[in-house]
C-alpha positions in Angstrom: 102.1 119.3 104.9 105.5 120.3 106.3 107.3 117.7 108.4 108.2 118.2 112.1 111.8 117.9 111.1 111.7 120.9 108.8 109.8 122.9 111.4 112.3 122.0 114.1 115.3 122.9 111.9 113.8 126.2 111.0 113.2 127.0 114.7 116.9 126.3 115.4 117.9 128.4 112.5 115.7 131.3 113.6 117.1 131.2 117.1 120.7 131.3 115.9 120.0 134.0 113.3 118.6 136.1 116.2 121.7 135.4 118.2 123.9 136.3 115.2 126.3 133.4 115.5 126.8 131.7 112.2 129.0 128.5 112.3 130.4 129.4 108.8 130.8 132.9 107.3 132.1 133.3 103.7 133.1 136.9 102.8 133.9 138.1 99.2 135.5 134.7 98.3 137.5 134.4 95.1 139.2 131.3 93.8 141.1 131.7 90.5 143.2 129.1 88.7 146.1 130.3 86.6 146.0 129.0 83.0 149.3 128.6 81.1 150.0 128.0 77.4 152.7 125.5 76.5 153.4 125.4 80.3 155.3 128.7 80.3 153.1 131.6 79.1 150.2 132.8 81.3 146.9 132.7 79.3 144.8 134.2 82.1 142.9 133.1 85.2 139.9 130.9 85.4 137.6 132.7 87.8 135.8 129.7 89.3 134.7 131.8 92.3 134.4 135.5 91.9 133.0 137.2 95.0 130.9 134.8 97.0 129.5 135.7 100.4 127.0 134.0 102.8 126.4 132.8 106.4 125.5 129.3 107.5 124.0 128.5 111.0 124.3 125.5 113.1 121.5 123.0 112.5 120.7 124.5 109.1 120.9 123.1 105.6 121.7 125.3 102.7 121.4 124.0 99.1 123.7 125.4 96.4 122.2 124.8 93.0 123.3 125.6 89.4 124.3 123.9 86.2 127.6 122.2 85.7 130.6 124.6 85.6 129.0 127.3 87.7 131.4 127.0 90.6 129.5 124.8 93.1 132.2 122.2 93.6 135.0 124.8 93.7 133.1 126.5 96.5 132.9 123.3 98.4 136.6 122.5 98.0 137.6 126.0 98.9 135.5 125.8 102.1 137.2 122.5 102.9 140.6 123.9 102.4 141.4 121.8 99.3 141.8 125.0 97.2 143.4 128.1 98.7 141.3 131.2 98.1 142.8 133.8 95.9 141.0 136.5 97.8 138.4 136.8 100.6 137.9 135.1 104.0 136.3 132.0 105.5 135.3 132.1 109.1 134.5 128.9 111.0 133.2 129.2 114.6 134.5 132.7 114.6 138.0 131.8 113.5 139.5 132.8 110.1 140.4 129.5 108.4 141.3 131.0 105.0 145.0 130.5 105.2 145.8 128.1 108.0 149.1 126.4 108.7 149.4 122.6 108.8 148.4 122.3 112.4 145.4 124.6 112.0 144.2 122.9 108.8 144.3 119.6 110.6 142.1 120.9 113.4 139.7 122.5 110.9 139.3 119.4 108.8 138.4 117.4 111.9 135.5 119.8 112.3 134.2 119.5 108.7 133.1 116.3 107.1 133.1 115.8 103.3 130.7 113.5 101.4 131.8 113.1 97.8 129.8 112.5 94.7 131.3 109.2 93.6 131.4 106.8 96.6 133.4 104.1 94.9 136.1 106.6 93.7 136.1 108.2 97.2 137.0 104.9 99.0 140.5 103.3 98.9 139.9 99.9 97.3 142.7 98.2 99.3 141.3 99.1 102.7 138.5 97.4 104.7 135.6 99.2 106.2 137.3 99.0 109.6 140.6 100.5 108.4 138.8 103.2 106.4 137.0 104.4 109.5 140.1 104.0 111.7 142.4 106.1 109.5 141.0 109.6 110.3 141.0 108.8 114.0 144.6 107.7 113.9 145.6 110.8 111.9 143.9 113.0 114.5 145.5 111.4 117.6 142.7 109.1 118.8 145.1 106.4 120.0 142.8 104.4 122.3 141.6 101.2 120.5 138.6 101.1 122.7 137.6 104.6 121.8 138.1 103.9 118.1 136.0 100.7 118.3 133.3 102.6 120.2 133.1 105.3 117.5 133.1 102.8 114.7 130.2 100.8 116.1 128.3 104.0 116.9 128.7 105.5 113.4 127.9 102.2 111.6 124.7 101.9 113.6 123.8 105.5 112.7 124.3 104.9 109.0 122.5 101.6 109.2 125.4 99.3 108.1 124.4 96.2 110.1 125.2 93.6 111.3 128.4 95.5 112.1 130.6 92.5 112.4 129.7 91.5 108.8 130.7 94.9 107.3 133.9 95.6 109.2 136.1 93.1 107.1 134.6 94.0 103.8 136.3 96.0 101.0 134.5 98.8 99.1 133.9 96.6 96.0 131.9 94.2 98.1 129.4 96.9 98.9 126.4 98.1 96.8 126.4 101.8 95.7 124.1 102.8 98.5 126.2 101.0 101.1 129.3 102.6 99.7 127.7 106.1 100.1 126.7 105.2 103.7 130.3 104.3 104.4 131.4 107.7 102.9 128.9 109.4 105.3 130.2 107.3 108.2 133.8 108.4 107.5 132.7 112.0 107.3 130.9 111.6 110.7 133.6 109.6 112.6 135.3 112.7 114.0 132.0 114.2 115.2 132.1 117.3 113.0 130.0 120.4 113.2 129.6 120.9 109.5 129.1 118.5 106.6 129.8 119.5 103.0 127.9 117.1 100.7 128.8 117.5 97.0 126.2 115.8 94.8 125.9 113.0 97.4 123.0 111.2 95.6 123.6 111.9 91.9 125.2 108.5 91.2 122.6 106.5 93.1 119.3 104.9 92.1 116.2 107.0 92.7 115.0 104.8 95.6 118.4 104.9 97.3 118.6 108.6 96.9 115.6 109.0 99.2 117.2 106.7 101.8 120.5 108.7 101.8 118.8 112.0 102.1 116.7 110.7 105.0 119.9 109.4 106.6 121.5 112.8 106.3 118.4 114.5 107.8 118.5 112.0 110.7 122.2 112.7 111.4 121.5 116.4 111.3 118.8 116.2 113.9 120.8 113.9 116.1 124.0 116.0 116.0 122.7 119.5 115.2 124.8 119.5 112.1 125.1 122.4 109.6 125.0 121.0 106.0 126.0 122.5 102.7 124.2 120.4 100.1 125.5 121.0 96.6 123.3 119.7 93.7 121.8 120.4 90.3 118.7 118.3 91.2 116.0 120.8 92.2 113.6 118.0 92.9 115.4 117.1 96.1 116.3 120.5 97.6 112.7 121.4 98.5 112.6 118.5 101.0 116.1 118.9 102.4 117.0 122.5 102.9 115.9 125.7 104.7 117.6 128.0 102.2 118.7 127.8 98.6 121.5 129.7 96.9 121.5 129.8 93.1 125.0 130.0 91.4 125.9 131.1 87.9 129.3 131.9 86.4 131.2 131.7 89.8 128.7 134.0 91.6 125.7 133.5 93.9 122.9 135.3 92.0 120.0 134.5 94.3 119.5 133.7 98.0 116.2 132.6 99.3 114.4 130.6 101.9 113.2 127.3 100.3 109.5 128.0 100.8 109.7 131.5 99.3 111.7 130.3 96.3 109.3 127.6 95.5 106.5 130.2 95.4 108.5 132.7 93.3 112.0 132.7 91.9 113.1 136.3 91.1 116.3 135.9 89.1 115.7 134.9 85.4 118.3 132.2 85.7 116.8 130.6 88.8 113.4 130.6 87.1 115.0 128.8 84.1 116.5 126.2 86.5 113.0 125.5 87.8 111.6 125.4 84.3 114.1 122.7 83.4 113.1 120.5 86.3 111.2 117.4 85.5 107.4 117.8 86.2 105.5 114.7 87.2 102.1 116.4 86.4 100.8 114.9 83.2 98.7 118.0 82.6 102.0 119.9 82.0 103.3 117.4 79.5 102.8 119.7 76.5 103.3 123.0 78.3 106.0 125.2 76.7 108.8 126.0 79.0 111.1 128.9 78.2 114.7 127.7 78.5 117.5 130.3 77.9 119.5 129.7 74.7 123.3 129.6 74.5 125.9 128.2 76.8 127.3 129.1 80.3 130.0 131.8 80.1 133.7 131.0 79.9 135.2 131.7 83.3 138.6 132.3 81.6 137.0 135.3 79.8 133.7 136.1 81.5 131.4 138.7 79.9 131.3 142.2 81.2 128.5 143.1 83.5 126.0 140.5 84.6 127.3 137.1 83.6 123.9 135.9 82.6 123.0 138.8 80.3 124.1 137.1 77.0 121.4 134.5 77.6 118.8 136.6 79.4 115.6 137.6 77.5 115.1 140.5 80.0 118.5 142.1 79.6 118.7 145.9 79.9 121.1 147.2 77.3 123.6 149.6 78.6 123.2 148.3 82.2 123.2 144.5 82.4 126.0 144.3 79.8 128.1 146.9 81.5 127.9 146.7 85.3 127.9 143.8 87.7 124.6 143.9 89.7 124.7 144.0 93.5 122.3 142.0 95.7 118.8 143.6 96.0 116.3 142.5 98.6 113.3 141.6 96.5 111.2 140.1 99.3 111.4 139.5 103.1 113.5 136.3 102.7 114.9 136.7 99.2 117.8 138.5 97.6 118.6 138.6 93.9 121.7 140.0 92.0 119.7 141.4 89.1 119.3 144.9 87.6 115.6 144.3 87.1 115.1 145.1 90.8 117.4 148.1 91.0 114.5 150.2 92.3 114.1 148.0 95.4 117.4 149.0 96.9 
């Protein structure tokens, strides 16, 4: 049975889709990294992102899934402004934020919170909880001690780090893994952002703590009408946490779908393989053979011609998949797949 939270978020998403006002728009985004040999001679470009486009609406969660090295984290860091895009545009609240100056970047980063994968590595070990939460406010000109104290108390209550007076003087090493991640989320929320980018936020936590952290993010989303980009390779969590799922491979988004539609039918062969590789708790499927593609992900320094999945795809069409990059085809009312198998649907 679907939860009221999921239904409410989908209603908000539908309303804003009809209004045509995405909070974030990514258009033909490329992020390439120059490789040099011996420090002098250019060896080529690592095409970490190679033509990514999508829209994200306020109050919506989009999950970006794919195996390691597919470009998920590069996409997150490019959206955050940590990597400058080589080509393409990022629009936030209608403003182009692709190449901001120092002042513009400061404003933009106050609107976008970042939840990192490794909470211990993300927190400065020499700062207390209080100073960690005060720092972004000081940087962004919140000089009132009373206002800073009010925000700190509010956000610590929201992430359930209580009693507050006990946590304020603690250092990160004095917190458990789950408490550290709650602190990372609190720091991301302290400036009251409109968008949260969560890059593998639960992958380093125990299974029971993962549920708590995801429920916490859901609660914050409902309370503040947040848009969330949830980056993960764990398909067992996305079905409970997102309205739409984007599948990435070789620096490209190869399938976009509503969560409910994708759970019923994944169209792209790679997305199907991802679901086949997901742990299945059903004991009746213990000895069921699952087809997993052979080979390794492509080198982004020298990606294959045509569809980047074709060297591993059992349904590859010779002379087409290995020659031309497939566009997006709408394969169902809420699903798009970049695969030549569906060329007749365009």
